[in-house]
N, C-alpha and C positions, 0 to 999 in steps of 0.2 A: 760545745763550750757555751756557757750562759753569758749573756751580756750583762755587765754590771750597770745598775741604774743608780746614779748619784742624785741626791736631792739638790734642788737649786740652791745656789749661794744666797743666803738671806742675811749675810753679815754686814752689808752696806745698805744705806737707804735706797740707792738706785736699784739694787738687786731685789729689794722688798717691794718696789713699786709694781703695780699691776701692769699687765701687758697693755700695749696701746689699744688693741682691739677691745679689751674688756673695759678700759676707761672710756673709750668712745661710746660703747653701748650704754654705759652708765650715764654719760652726758645726754645721750638721746632719750633715755627713759626719764631723766630729770626734766628735760625740755617738755616732753609730752605730759608729764604729771603737772607741771606748772600751768601749761595751757588748758588742760582739762579742769584743774581747780579754778582757774580764772573764768572759764565757761560756766561751771557750776555756781560760782558765787554771783556772777553778773547776769547770766542768761537763764539757765534752767537748773534747778528750779528758782534760783535767785535767792538772795538773802531775805527778802520779804516773805518768803514762803516758810521759813523756819519759825515755829511758834514761839520759841524762847528768845529770839532776837528782837530787839526793840527798834524804833525808828532811828535811834542814835547810831545804829550800825552804819548808816550812810556817812557818819562822821569819821569812821575808821576805814571805810571801803577804799578810799584813795591810797592810803599807805599800804593796805593789804594788796591792792592791785600793783602798786609800785614794787612790792616785794616779789610778787609772782612774776612780773615782767622782768625784773632784774635777775631773778633766778634763771629764767629762760634765756635771756641775752647772754649772761655770763657762761652758761653751759654751751650755748652756741659758739661763743668765743673759744671755749676749751676744745671744741671739735677742730678748730683751725690751729690753735696753738695752746699746748698744755704743759709748757715748761713749769717746773715746780714753783719758781718765784711768781710766775703769772697766775698760776692756780691759787697760790696763797693770797695774792692781791684780790682775785675774784671772790675767794672765800671771805676775806676781810670785808669787802663791800657788801656782800649778801648777808653776812652775819650782823653787820652794823645796821643795815636796813631792818633785819628781823628784830633787832633790839628796839628800834624805833616803833615797830608794829606792836610788840608786846607792851611797851610802855604806854602807847596811845590806847590800846585796848583796855589796859588796867585803868587809865585815867578816865576814859569815857564809860567803860563798863556797859556795853550795849546788850545786856542780858536781863531777862525777866524770868525768874524761876518760881514766881509766886504760885503757879498752878500745881506745884509739886509739894508733897508733904515733907520731903527731906530738904534740908537747908543746902541746896546746891550753890547758892550765892557764896557762902563761906568757902566751900570746896573750890569753886571757880577762882575766887580771890587768892587762895593759897596756891593753887596751881599756877596762876599768873605771876605771883611773887617768885616762885621757884623758876618759872620760865625766864623772868627778868634776870634773876641772879645767874642762871645757867648761860643765858645768851650773853650777858656781860662778860662772864669768864671766857666764853667762846670767842668773843670779839677781841679780848686781850690776847688770847692764845693765837688767834689769826694774825694779829698785829706783829707779835713776836716772830711767828713763822715767816711772815712776809719779809720782815727786816733781815732775818737770818738767811733766808733763801736769796734775797736780792743781793746781800753782801757777798754770798758765795758765788752767785752768778757774775757779779761785777769783778770779783777776784779772779775767777776763771777766765773772764774775758780780757782783763788787763794782763794777766800772766801769759796769755797766748799771743799777745801783741808784742811782747818784749823779746 
Protein backbone atom coordinates (compact mmCIF):
# COMPACT_ATOMS: atom_id res chain seq x y z
CA UNK A 1 0.00 0.00 0.00
CA UNK A 2 1.43 3.36 -1.03
CA UNK A 3 1.28 6.27 1.34
CA UNK A 4 -0.50 9.29 -0.03
CA UNK A 5 1.42 12.52 0.15
CA UNK A 6 -0.66 15.65 0.33
CA UNK A 7 0.71 19.07 -0.45
CA UNK A 8 0.93 21.48 2.47
CA UNK A 9 -2.06 23.72 3.00
CA UNK A 10 -1.22 27.14 1.53
CA UNK A 11 -4.72 28.57 1.72
CA UNK A 12 -4.04 30.67 4.81
CA UNK A 13 -1.30 33.25 5.41
CA UNK A 14 0.08 31.29 8.37
CA UNK A 15 0.28 28.12 6.26
CA UNK A 16 2.22 29.98 3.57
CA UNK A 17 4.70 31.34 6.09
CA UNK A 18 8.11 29.69 5.92
CA UNK A 19 9.23 27.36 8.64
CA UNK A 20 10.82 28.86 11.73
CA UNK A 21 14.19 27.31 10.88
CA UNK A 22 14.26 28.71 7.35
CA UNK A 23 13.25 32.17 8.56
CA UNK A 24 15.99 32.13 11.21
CA UNK A 25 18.55 31.07 8.63
CA UNK A 26 17.46 33.98 6.46
CA UNK A 27 17.81 36.38 9.41
CA UNK A 28 21.31 35.07 10.13
CA UNK A 29 22.34 35.51 6.50
CA UNK A 30 20.93 39.06 6.47
CA UNK A 31 22.87 39.92 9.64
CA UNK A 32 26.07 38.55 8.14
CA UNK A 33 25.58 40.40 4.83
CA UNK A 34 24.91 43.71 6.62
CA UNK A 35 28.05 43.32 8.73
CA UNK A 36 30.19 42.32 5.73
CA UNK A 37 28.92 45.30 3.73
CA UNK A 38 29.64 47.64 6.66
CA UNK A 39 33.17 46.25 6.83
CA UNK A 40 33.71 46.64 3.07
CA UNK A 41 32.40 50.21 3.02
CA UNK A 42 34.25 51.40 6.12
CA UNK A 43 37.39 49.28 6.46
CA UNK A 44 38.47 47.28 3.45
CA UNK A 45 38.79 48.43 0.81
CA UNK A 46 36.79 51.41 2.05
CA UNK A 47 34.80 53.87 0.01
CA UNK A 48 37.89 56.01 -0.71
CA UNK A 49 39.37 53.18 -2.79
CA UNK A 50 36.55 53.15 -5.35
CA UNK A 51 37.65 55.41 -8.22
CA UNK A 52 34.20 56.68 -9.16
CA UNK A 53 33.22 57.72 -5.63
CA UNK A 54 33.98 61.31 -4.68
CA UNK A 55 34.91 62.92 -1.37
CA UNK A 56 31.17 63.65 -0.93
CA UNK A 57 30.72 59.95 -0.20
CA UNK A 58 31.55 60.85 3.40
CA UNK A 59 28.35 62.94 3.42
CA UNK A 60 26.21 59.84 2.87
CA UNK A 61 28.29 57.30 4.75
CA UNK A 62 26.55 58.02 8.06
CA UNK A 63 23.08 57.20 6.75
CA UNK A 64 24.42 54.19 4.81
CA UNK A 65 25.98 52.89 8.03
CA UNK A 66 22.73 53.55 9.89
CA UNK A 67 20.90 51.47 7.30
CA UNK A 68 23.36 48.58 7.56
CA UNK A 69 23.30 48.67 11.36
CA UNK A 70 19.50 48.87 11.44
CA UNK A 71 19.28 45.90 9.10
CA UNK A 72 21.56 43.85 11.33
CA UNK A 73 19.78 44.87 14.56
CA UNK A 74 16.30 44.26 13.17
CA UNK A 75 17.27 40.81 11.89
CA UNK A 76 18.86 40.05 15.26
CA UNK A 77 15.55 41.00 16.89
CA UNK A 78 13.72 38.71 14.44
CA UNK A 79 15.86 35.81 15.69
CA UNK A 80 14.35 36.35 19.12
CA UNK A 81 10.80 37.28 18.11
CA UNK A 82 9.39 37.14 14.61
CA UNK A 83 5.65 37.48 15.02
CA UNK A 84 4.14 38.88 11.78
CA UNK A 85 3.26 42.28 13.29
CA UNK A 86 6.77 42.66 14.74
CA UNK A 87 8.37 41.64 11.46
CA UNK A 88 6.18 44.17 9.64
CA UNK A 89 7.32 46.88 12.07
CA UNK A 90 10.98 46.00 11.52
CA UNK A 91 10.44 45.99 7.76
CA UNK A 92 8.80 49.42 8.00
CA UNK A 93 11.76 50.81 9.97
CA UNK A 94 14.41 49.40 7.63
CA UNK A 95 12.53 50.40 4.49
CA UNK A 96 12.03 53.96 5.77
CA UNK A 97 15.76 54.20 6.53
CA UNK A 98 16.52 52.82 3.06
CA UNK A 99 14.34 55.56 1.59
CA UNK A 100 16.35 58.16 3.50
CA UNK A 101 19.56 56.61 2.13
CA UNK A 102 18.50 56.73 -1.52
CA UNK A 103 17.13 60.25 -1.20
CA UNK A 104 20.38 61.45 0.38
CA UNK A 105 22.53 59.65 -2.20
CA UNK A 106 20.45 61.27 -4.95
CA UNK A 107 20.77 64.72 -3.34
CA UNK A 108 24.52 64.47 -2.69
CA UNK A 109 25.30 62.32 -5.76
CA UNK A 110 28.81 61.27 -4.66
CA UNK A 111 29.75 59.82 -8.03
CA UNK A 112 32.20 60.88 -10.72
CA UNK A 113 31.90 58.99 -13.96
CA UNK A 114 33.89 61.49 -16.05
CA UNK A 115 36.60 58.90 -16.74
CA UNK A 116 34.15 56.84 -18.79
CA UNK A 117 33.03 57.56 -22.34
CA UNK A 118 29.49 56.38 -21.60
CA UNK A 119 27.16 58.74 -19.70
CA UNK A 120 26.93 56.72 -16.48
CA UNK A 121 25.82 59.85 -14.61
CA UNK A 122 22.46 59.83 -16.40
CA UNK A 123 22.07 56.10 -15.84
CA UNK A 124 22.89 56.44 -12.14
CA UNK A 125 20.39 59.29 -11.70
CA UNK A 126 17.62 57.32 -13.43
CA UNK A 127 18.39 54.25 -11.31
CA UNK A 128 18.30 56.38 -8.15
CA UNK A 129 14.95 57.91 -9.16
CA UNK A 130 13.48 54.44 -9.65
CA UNK A 131 15.05 53.35 -6.35
CA UNK A 132 13.40 56.29 -4.58
CA UNK A 133 10.01 55.51 -6.13
CA UNK A 134 10.28 51.79 -5.41
CA UNK A 135 11.44 52.34 -1.85
CA UNK A 136 8.66 54.87 -1.23
CA UNK A 137 6.10 52.31 -2.42
CA UNK A 138 7.81 49.67 -0.28
CA UNK A 139 7.61 51.94 2.75
CA UNK A 140 3.90 52.55 2.18
CA UNK A 141 3.27 48.82 1.77
CA UNK A 142 5.26 48.11 4.94
CA UNK A 143 3.17 50.67 6.82
CA UNK A 144 -0.09 49.07 5.67
CA UNK A 145 1.17 45.57 6.50
CA UNK A 146 2.24 46.72 9.95
CA UNK A 147 -1.15 48.30 10.69
CA UNK A 148 -3.08 45.26 9.41
CA UNK A 149 -0.92 42.78 11.31
CA UNK A 150 -0.91 44.86 14.48
CA UNK A 151 -4.72 45.13 14.38
CA UNK A 152 -4.99 41.37 13.81
CA UNK A 153 -2.62 40.68 16.69
CA UNK A 154 -4.51 43.07 18.98
CA UNK A 155 -7.83 41.52 17.94
CA UNK A 156 -6.55 38.04 18.65
CA UNK A 157 -5.15 39.13 21.99
CA UNK A 158 -8.35 40.90 23.07
CA UNK A 159 -10.62 38.06 21.97
CA UNK A 160 -8.57 35.55 23.92
CA UNK A 161 -8.98 37.53 27.13
CA UNK A 162 -12.78 37.67 26.96
